[in-house]
LODONU-700572 format. One record per residue: residue in one letter; x, y, z of N, C-alpha, C in turn. Coordinates in steps of 0.05 Angstrom, whole numbers, padded with zeros to 5 digits, always signed. Layout:
N
AXYZXYZXYZ;...
//
This chain:
327
X+00259+00630+01084+00237+00636+01066+00212+00625+01072;X+00192+00640+01068+00163+00630+01082+00157+00607+01066;X+00144+00586+01081+00135+00559+01070+00120+00562+01049;X+00093+00578+01053+00074+00584+01029+00090+00593+01004;X+00107+00610+01006+00122+00622+00981+00136+00598+00967;X+00149+00586+00982+00164+00562+00972+00145+00542+00958;X+00121+00534+00970+00104+00518+00957+00092+00529+00932;X+00089+00556+00930+00079+00568+00908+00098+00568+00886;X+00126+00568+00892+00146+00572+00872+00149+00542+00861;X+00148+00525+00880+00149+00496+00866+00125+00489+00849;X+00101+00499+00856+00077+00494+00838+00080+00507+00814;X+00090+00531+00814+00094+00545+00787+00117+00531+00769;X+00135+00520+00783+00156+00505+00769+00146+00481+00756;X+00130+00467+00773+00120+00441+00764+00103+00446+00740;X+00086+00467+00742+00064+00475+00721+00081+00483+00695;X+00102+00499+00695+00119+00505+00674+00130+00479+00657;X+00138+00460+00675+00148+00433+00665+00129+00419+00649;X+00105+00419+00663+00080+00405+00647+00075+00420+00619;X+00073+00446+00621+00064+00460+00598+00087+00459+00575;X+00112+00456+00582+00135+00454+00562+00130+00425+00553;X+00123+00402+00569+00122+00378+00561+00100+00376+00539;X+00077+00387+00550+00055+00388+00532+00059+00400+00506;X+00076+00421+00502+00076+00434+00480+00097+00421+00462;X+00114+00405+00471+00130+00387+00459+00120+00361+00446;X+00096+00356+00457+00079+00332+00448+00070+00335+00419;X+00073+00320+00401+00062+00325+00371+00030+00323+00373;X+00021+00340+00359-00010+00340+00357-00017+00318+00342;X-00040+00305+00349-00048+00285+00331-00059+00294+00302;X-00050+00285+00281-00054+00291+00254-00080+00276+00243;X-00105+00288+00239-00129+00272+00231-00123+00255+00208;X-00135+00233+00206-00129+00216+00182-00156+00211+00165;X-00155+00216+00140-00181+00215+00123-00178+00191+00104;X-00198+00173+00107-00196+00149+00086-00215+00162+00064;X-00207+00153+00041-00223+00161+00013-00221+00139-00004;X-00244+00130-00010-00250+00106-00025-00265+00109-00053;X-00251+00101-00075-00268+00107-00098-00263+00080-00114;X-00282+00074-00130-00284+00050-00149-00267+00051-00171;X-00262+00072-00181-00250+00076-00206-00217+00067-00204;X-00205+00065-00228-00176+00057-00225-00162+00076-00213;X-00138+00071-00203-00113+00089-00194-00110+00114-00211;X-00110+00139-00201-00105+00161-00222-00076+00158-00232;X-00074+00167-00259-00047+00171-00272-00047+00198-00283;X-00024+00207-00295-00021+00230-00308-00038+00236-00331;X-00043+00212-00343-00064+00214-00367-00092+00212-00359;X-00097+00200-00334-00123+00198-00324-00127+00203-00294;X-00129+00230-00291-00126+00237-00263-00154+00236-00248;X-00152+00233-00222-00178+00234-00210-00183+00263-00203;X-00198+00276-00218-00211+00303-00212-00229+00306-00189;X-00240+00286-00185-00256+00289-00161-00243+00286-00133;X-00222+00272-00133-00200+00273-00112-00187+00301-00106;X-00181+00313-00135-00164+00336-00133-00185+00359-00125;X-00208+00358-00131-00231+00378-00122-00232+00376-00090;X-00232+00350-00081-00236+00346-00054-00215+00360-00038;X-00189+00354-00046-00164+00364-00031-00163+00395-00036;X-00173+00403-00059-00173+00433-00060-00191+00446-00041;X-00216+00435-00039-00234+00443-00017-00224+00440+00010;X-00206+00421+00015-00192+00424+00041-00171+00444+00047;X-00157+00445+00026-00137+00469+00024-00152+00499+00033;X-00172+00498+00019-00185+00527+00023-00192+00529+00053;X-00198+00509+00064-00205+00508+00093-00180+00503+00112;X-00158+00506+00103-00131+00507+00116-00119+00479+00123;X-00128+00459+00108-00118+00430+00109-00095+00426+00090;X-00071+00418+00096-00056+00409+00078-00048+00380+00079;X-00051+00368+00060-00046+00333+00067-00018+00331+00067;X-00008+00315+00091+00018+00312+00098+00028+00330+00118;X+00011+00348+00126+00019+00371+00146+00002+00369+00169;X-00021+00379+00166-00042+00380+00188-00065+00359+00184;X-00063+00343+00163-00078+00323+00157-00070+00304+00140;X-00079+00282+00140-00069+00258+00122-00089+00243+00109;X-00089+00240+00082-00110+00227+00065-00099+00202+00058;X-00115+00181+00065-00109+00156+00055-00128+00149+00032;X-00113+00148+00005-00129+00141-00019-00131+00113-00025;X-00153+00101-00028-00155+00075-00041-00172+00074-00064;X-00165+00057-00083-00178+00053-00111-00184+00024-00115;X-00210+00018-00120-00218-00011-00123-00216-00023-00153;X-00207-00005-00170-00201-00017-00194-00223-00027-00209;X-00248-00017-00203-00279-00025-00213-00287-00051-00198;X-00273-00063-00175-00281-00086-00166-00299-00080-00140;X-00320-00092-00139-00340-00089-00118-00326-00102-00093;X-00315-00127-00096-00302-00142-00076-00282-00131-00063;X-00263-00116-00081-00242-00104-00073-00247-00078-00056;X-00268-00065-00065-00276-00042-00052-00284-00048-00021;X-00298-00073-00015-00305-00080+00010-00283-00085+00029;X-00261-00096+00015-00233-00102+00033-00218-00074+00037;X-00222-00055+00018-00208-00029+00022-00221-00012+00044;X-00250-00016+00044-00261-00002+00067-00254-00015+00095;X-00252-00040+00094-00247-00053+00118-00218-00047+00126;X-00202-00044+00107-00172-00037+00115-00172-00011+00128;X-00185+00008+00118-00187+00036+00129-00202+00040+00153;X-00221+00021+00159-00231+00021+00189-00214+00006+00204;X-00198-00013+00198-00174-00019+00217-00154+00002+00220;X-00149+00018+00204-00130+00039+00211-00140+00060+00229;X-00169+00059+00234-00180+00078+00250-00179+00106+00245;X-00187+00111+00217-00188+00134+00204-00210+00152+00220;X-00201+00179+00215-00223+00198+00235-00249+00200+00217;X-00245+00199+00189-00271+00205+00174-00267+00186+00149;X-00286+00176+00140-00285+00157+00115-00303+00176+00093;X-00291+00178+00070-00304+00192+00048-00307+00172+00024;X-00333+00162+00022-00341+00144+00002-00352+00151-00021;X-00347+00140-00045-00361+00153-00068-00382+00134-00081;X-00373+00108-00087-00394+00090-00099-00412+00074-00078;X-00435+00070-00091-00456+00054-00072-00444+00031-00055;X-00430+00011-00069-00421-00009-00053-00401-00001-00030;X-00384+00021-00037-00368+00030-00013-00384+00041+00009;X-00406+00054+00000-00420+00071+00022-00434+00047+00040;X-00445+00029+00027-00459+00005+00041-00435-00009+00055;X-00414-00016+00045-00394-00028+00061-00385-00017+00087;X-00384+00013+00085-00374+00028+00102-00397+00028+00127;X-00423+00028+00120-00442+00030+00140-00443+00002+00156;X-00436-00020+00144-00435-00045+00153-00409-00050+00173;X-00388-00037+00163-00363-00041+00176-00360-00026+00202;X-00371-00002+00203-00370+00017+00228-00394+00031+00235;X-00399+00033+00263-00422+00050+00268-00409+00075+00283;X-00384+00077+00287-00369+00098+00302-00357+00122+00284;X-00344+00106+00266-00326+00129+00245-00349+00138+00229;X-00345+00170+00231-00362+00186+00212-00358+00181+00184;X-00379+00179+00168-00376+00173+00138-00388+00195+00124;X-00372+00207+00104-00386+00228+00086-00385+00215+00058;X-00406+00213+00047-00412+00201+00024-00413+00223+00002;X-00406+00217-00023-00411+00229-00048-00427+00210-00067;X-00450+00215-00070-00465+00192-00086-00479+00203-00108;X-00484+00186-00130-00500+00194-00153-00530+00182-00149;X-00533+00168-00125-00558+00155-00119-00576+00172-00104;X-00599+00166-00102-00619+00175-00085-00611+00159-00057;X-00604+00174-00037-00597+00160-00013-00619+00150+00004;X-00641+00159-00003-00667+00154+00012-00679+00127-00004;X-00680+00126-00027-00690+00104-00046-00672+00082-00040;X-00646+00085-00037-00628+00060-00036-00624+00054-00007;X-00639+00064+00010-00638+00053+00039-00618+00064+00055;X-00599+00082+00045-00579+00092+00062-00583+00109+00086;X-00601+00127+00083-00610+00142+00103-00644+00146+00102;X-00656+00155+00126-00682+00157+00126-00691+00185+00119;X-00674+00207+00123-00685+00230+00117-00660+00248+00107;X-00663+00266+00089-00643+00284+00083-00638+00306+00103;X-00658+00315+00116-00653+00334+00136-00637+00325+00160;X-00648+00298+00167-00636+00287+00194-00625+00259+00187;X-00600+00253+00174-00597+00227+00161-00592+00206+00183;X-00585+00215+00211-00582+00197+00232-00558+00183+00228;X-00549+00165+00249-00528+00144+00250-00502+00161+00244;X-00482+00150+00231-00456+00162+00226-00453+00169+00198;X-00472+00170+00180-00469+00178+00151-00484+00201+00144;X-00470+00219+00129-00483+00243+00117-00466+00248+00092;X-00468+00272+00082-00456+00278+00054-00469+00292+00036;X-00465+00284+00010-00474+00298-00016-00487+00279-00035;X-00508+00285-00046-00517+00270-00069-00517+00287-00094;X-00507+00275-00115-00497+00290-00140-00522+00285-00159;X-00542+00271-00153-00560+00266-00172-00590+00268-00161;X-00605+00289-00173-00633+00289-00168-00652+00274-00187;X-00676+00265-00178-00692+00251-00197-00697+00268-00224;X-00700+00295-00218-00705+00309-00241-00684+00313-00264;X-00659+00305-00257-00642+00302-00280-00643+00282-00300;X-00656+00257-00291-00662+00237-00311-00680+00247-00334;X-00700+00259-00326-00720+00265-00346-00709+00291-00363;X-00693+00309-00352-00682+00327-00364-00662+00319-00389;X-00648+00298-00381-00627+00289-00400-00644+00275-00423;X-00667+00261-00422-00686+00250-00438-00694+00273-00458;X-00703+00292-00446-00714+00315-00459-00696+00326-00480;X-00669+00330-00466-00646+00345-00486-00641+00327-00507;X-00638+00298-00502-00633+00282-00525-00653+00281-00547;X-00680+00284-00536-00700+00288-00554-00700+00311-00573;X-00693+00334-00562-00691+00357-00573-00672+00357-00599;X-00649+00344-00590-00626+00342-00611-00628+00321-00629;X-00642+00301-00623-00648+00278-00641-00679+00273-00642;X-00695+00286-00651-00728+00284-00650-00734+00258-00661;X-00724+00243-00675-00731+00214-00685-00726+00195-00665;X-00712+00200-00643-00704+00181-00625-00732+00166-00614;X-00731+00139-00613-00758+00122-00608-00750+00104-00587;X-00725+00092-00590-00716+00068-00570-00689+00077-00560;X-00688+00080-00535-00659+00092-00521-00652+00067-00506;X-00626+00061-00515-00611+00042-00499-00596+00050-00474;X-00599+00034-00454-00588+00046-00429-00565+00029-00418;X-00540+00038-00415-00519+00020-00406-00509+00034-00381;X-00496+00014-00365-00490+00021-00337-00503+00002-00319;X-00507+00012-00294-00521-00004-00273-00549+00000-00277;X-00562-00016-00298-00588-00015-00305-00607-00028-00282;X-00596-00037-00260-00614-00049-00239-00618-00030-00217;X-00606-00004-00220-00607+00016-00203-00632+00033-00202;X-00637+00047-00181-00660+00063-00180-00655+00084-00200;X-00634+00092-00211-00628+00112-00233-00645+00103-00259;X-00642+00079-00265-00656+00066-00287-00684+00074-00287;X-00698+00068-00262-00725+00076-00257-00735+00100-00263;X-00714+00121-00253-00718+00149-00254-00723+00160-00282;X-00712+00145-00303-00716+00150-00331-00744+00141-00340;X-00756+00124-00331-00781+00111-00342-00806+00131-00343;X-00811+00148-00323-00833+00170-00325-00832+00187-00348;X-00805+00200-00353-00796+00219-00373-00801+00203-00399;X-00789+00178-00404-00793+00163-00426-00820+00158-00436;X-00840+00155-00420-00867+00148-00426-00878+00174-00434;X-00870+00197-00423-00884+00223-00430-00869+00227-00460;X-00850+00223-00466-00839+00230-00492-00844+00208-00510;X-00853+00188-00506-00860+00168-00525-00833+00147-00532;X-00816+00147-00512-00790+00132-00519-00791+00107-00500;X-00783+00087-00516-00779+00058-00502-00749+00058-00493;X-00749+00044-00470-00718+00040-00458-00711+00013-00463;X-00686+00011-00471-00677-00016-00475-00649-00021-00460;X-00648-00040-00443-00622-00046-00428-00600-00057-00450;X-00578-00044-00447-00555-00056-00464-00536-00075-00442;X-00537-00100-00446-00524-00120-00432-00494-00118-00439;X-00477-00111-00420-00448-00114-00423-00440-00125-00397;X-00420-00147-00402-00411-00162-00380-00389-00144-00366;X-00390-00138-00340-00366-00123-00327-00342-00132-00328;X-00338-00160-00328-00310-00169-00324-00295-00170-00352;X-00310-00178-00372-00298-00178-00399-00316-00163-00417;X-00319-00136-00415-00338-00125-00434-00336-00125-00464;X-00354-00139-00479-00353-00137-00505-00371-00119-00521;X-00360-00094-00523-00378-00071-00531-00385-00075-00560;X-00368-00084-00575-00377-00092-00605-00400-00109-00604;X-00400-00130-00592-00430-00146-00590-00447-00135-00580;X-00446-00121-00558-00468-00107-00543-00483-00086-00562;X-00465-00074-00572-00475-00051-00591-00488-00061-00617;X-00477-00082-00629-00490-00097-00649-00518-00103-00644;X-00521-00117-00621-00546-00128-00612-00567-00108-00606;X-00556-00084-00596-00574-00059-00588-00585-00047-00616;X-00568-00047-00637-00577-00034-00666-00596-00054-00676;X-00595-00084-00674-00611-00099-00683-00636-00099-00671;X-00640-00090-00646-00666-00086-00632-00674-00058-00634;X-00663-00045-00657-00670-00017-00664-00670+00009-00644;X-00646+00003-00624-00638+00027-00610-00626+00050-00632;X-00637+00070-00624-00625+00093-00640-00615+00118-00626;X-00609+00115-00602-00592+00131-00577-00586+00120-00557;X-00570+00130-00540-00559+00119-00515-00559+00136-00490;X-00565+00124-00468-00563+00138-00443-00542+00122-00427;X-00523+00134-00417-00499+00123-00399-00506+00127-00371;X-00516+00110-00352-00519+00119-00329-00493+00121-00312;X-00492+00142-00297-00467+00150-00285-00457+00127-00264;X-00432+00119-00266-00423+00101-00249-00394+00093-00253;X-00386+00075-00236-00356+00069-00242-00350+00055-00268;X-00369+00038-00278-00367+00022-00302-00365+00041-00326;X-00385+00061-00331-00388+00076-00353-00364+00099-00350;X-00355+00105-00328-00334+00120-00324-00309+00110-00335;X-00303+00084-00327-00279+00070-00333-00277+00065-00364;X-00301+00059-00376-00301+00051-00404-00310+00073-00422;X-00309+00101-00412-00322+00119-00426-00314+00126-00457;X-00286+00119-00461-00277+00121-00487-00287+00101-00506;X-00288+00074-00496-00299+00053-00511-00327+00059-00519;X-00343+00067-00499-00371+00070-00502-00377+00094-00523;X-00359+00112-00520-00362+00138-00541-00358+00128-00568;X-00334+00111-00569-00326+00102-00599-00347+00084-00609;X-00356+00067-00594-00381+00049-00604-00402+00063-00613;X-00409+00082-00595-00436+00100-00603-00433+00115-00630;X-00406+00122-00633-00401+00139-00660-00403+00120-00683;X-00386+00094-00676-00387+00075-00699-00415+00068-00705;X-00434+00067-00689-00464+00056-00697-00483+00079-00695;X-00473+00102-00699-00486+00122-00704-00508+00131-00683;X-00501+00130-00660-00521+00133-00633-00514+00158-00620;X-00532+00176-00621-00528+00200-00603-00530+00190-00574;X-00510+00205-00558-00510+00197-00528-00512+00218-00509;X-00526+00209-00485-00528+00227-00464-00515+00214-00438;X-00499+00228-00425-00480+00224-00407-00487+00236-00379;X-00479+00222-00358-00482+00230-00332-00460+00246-00319;X-00438+00246-00332-00413+00260-00325-00401+00272-00348;X-00390+00297-00345-00377+00315-00364-00349+00296-00375;X-00336+00284-00359-00314+00269-00368-00320+00252-00390;X-00345+00242-00389-00357+00224-00413-00358+00235-00439;X-00364+00259-00434-00372+00277-00460-00342+00286-00470;X-00326+00294-00454-00301+00300-00460-00283+00276-00474;X-00289+00253-00469-00280+00228-00478-00292+00221-00506;X-00315+00234-00517-00322+00228-00541-00354+00226-00540;X-00369+00227-00518-00396+00227-00516-00407+00251-00527;X-00432+00248-00536-00444+00278-00553-00450+00295-00527;X-00465+00287-00507-00473+00309-00488-00473+00297-00460;X-00473+00314-00437-00473+00304-00410-00493+00326-00394;X-00509+00318-00380-00519+00341-00359-00521+00328-00331;X-00507+00345-00315-00502+00331-00289-00495+00353-00269;X-00499+00346-00242-00489+00363-00222-00458+00371-00226;X-00446+00390-00217-00423+00399-00224-00404+00382-00202;X-00390+00360-00214-00374+00343-00197-00354+00357-00176;X-00339+00377-00189-00319+00393-00171-00333+00405-00148;X-00356+00412-00152-00368+00429-00130-00377+00408-00107;X-00389+00385-00119-00398+00364-00100-00377+00355-00079;X-00353+00350-00090-00328+00340-00075-00319+00365-00057;X-00320+00387-00070-00310+00410-00050-00329+00412-00027;X-00357+00405-00031-00375+00408-00009-00366+00385+00009;X-00358+00363+00000-00353+00340+00020-00327+00346+00038;X-00311+00366+00029-00288+00377+00047-00300+00390+00069;X-00320+00407+00062-00335+00424+00085-00347+00405+00105;X-00360+00379+00097-00370+00362+00118-00344+00351+00135;X-00322+00342+00121-00302+00335+00135-00292+00352+00158;X-00290+00381+00148-00281+00400+00168-00299+00403+00189;X-00327+00403+00185-00347+00404+00206-00344+00380+00229;X-00341+00354+00217-00338+00334+00233-00311+00337+00248;X-00291+00344+00238-00265+00346+00252-00268+00365+00277;X-00288+00380+00274-00289+00406+00290-00311+00396+00310;X-00321+00376+00309-00337+00361+00329-00367+00359+00322;X-00375+00365+00299-00405+00361+00291-00409+00330+00289;X-00433+00324+00290-00440+00296+00288-00454+00292+00262;X-00446+00271+00247-00459+00264+00221-00489+00262+00226;X-00500+00255+00242-00529+00251+00248-00542+00276+00248;X-00528+00299+00249-00539+00327+00254-00535+00344+00229;X-00520+00332+00207-00511+00347+00185-00531+00337+00162;X-00550+00357+00153-00568+00349+00130-00550+00341+00105;X-00562+00318+00089-00550+00312+00066-00557+00335+00043;X-00535+00343+00028-00540+00365+00011-00549+00350-00016;X-00567+00364-00031-00569+00359-00059-00556+00379-00074;X-00551+00375-00104-00536+00395-00117-00550+00419-00124;X-00534+00439-00128-00549+00468-00130-00534+00477-00162;X-00515+00466-00169-00498+00475-00197-00499+00450-00214;X-00507+00457-00238-00511+00438-00258-00492+00444-00282;X-00483+00426-00300-00469+00433-00321-00480+00417-00344;X-00487+00429-00367-00491+00420-00392-00473+00425-00413;X-00462+00400-00420-00438+00396-00439-00446+00386-00462;X-00433+00400-00489-00441+00387-00515-00415+00386-00531;X-00404+00362-00540-00384+00358-00556-00392+00361-00586;X-00388+00382-00597-00389+00385-00626-00373+00368-00644;X-00351+00359-00637-00336+00343-00651-00354+00319-00654;X-00363+00303-00637-00378+00281-00638-00405+00288-00655;X-00415+00308-00649-00438+00318-00667-00435+00314-00696;X-00409+00323-00703-00401+00322-00729-00394+00296-00740;X-00385+00282-00726-00378+00255-00731-00408+00237-00734;X-00428+00247-00722-00452+00231-00727-00471+00244-00747;X-00458+00266-00761-00472+00279-00779-00500+00290-00766;X-00493+00302-00741-00520+00313-00726-00515+00342-00725;X-00534+00357-00728-00533+00386-00724-00548+00394-00697;X-00534+00405-00680-00544+00411-00653-00560+00438-00658;X-00588+00439-00650-00601+00463-00655-00589+00484-00640;X-00589+00510-00649-00580+00534-00634-00597+00539-00608;X-00621+00532-00608-00631+00534-00579-00622+00517-00558;X-00613+00495-00565-00598+00479-00549-00569+00485-00543;X-00557+00494-00561-00530+00503-00561-00528+00526-00537;X-00549+00547-00542-00547+00571-00526-00550+00563-00497;X-00564+00540-00490-00568+00531-00462-00540+00517-00450;X-00524+00508-00468-00499+00496-00460-00479+00513-00444;X-00470+00500-00418-00450+00516-00401-00426+00511-00417;X-00417+00491-00431-00394+00487-00444-00396+00472-00470;X-00382+00482-00492-00382+00467-00517-00357+00458-00524;X-00350+00433-00528-00325+00421-00536-00326+00423-00566;X-00304+00439-00582-00302+00441-00609-00280+00428-00620;
//
């Protein structure tokens, strides 16, 4: 047999062996780290944000446990724990970190400069120093912001429409955040004074906090969206009803738990968009080149059961604007 033919046959055989070996090698399954500050989900208290995120991934062809693996971590409301959980996921060398609360985003930025980070935040990412520009965030951080400055003013306007006599609004949640400052211009325009409601995060005494607020002539309440107000949404709603305080919230879950109203970006849409970012990054896009998105869909929810408990009549003009009414 011709020597050249033999060499060609051997080469073909070797290539076939290599191709079969490569085909038998298991493909690397991307690992996604997901960090939230809330309590771990239960049947009674599911994590609807995570569910929406996973649903978004499924729509893009990713199935957890099959061609992707999601490492969920919950900090149970502790900032210290969230830093440790972020460090744990960085040690696992996840392919993408999805972070929700501000402490987790900051911890992720400090912990890694190489792992892509997709944030879903209620904060202004520029005002909080997370990024320099929405259009070109730079570094390894991008994602979705669920709150625009205009929402704070809109919430106060709706609260004033429903309860025209409101003059002093108590603010509960992270009152040191930029979100609190975002309420101030609208408050001045509407002739409303803002009053911080001090509640200790470790052992919150809501009874005492609300008693003090009422003594200071607070006659309505705004709950700044965050892990604290989400975790204690039922207690806040119950105290507000007890002390006859109309409430405005930053999440629909808080209205479902008994709050009077909420006006917010649609949470499910925000987390589904986070899945799109993960998909783009896994396909080679760099976070620095992916603009941070602001919300485009908003939801106004009214709880008529709570309105009845407060002996409050919601004007028809406001009801007509509601996206959802809880009866």
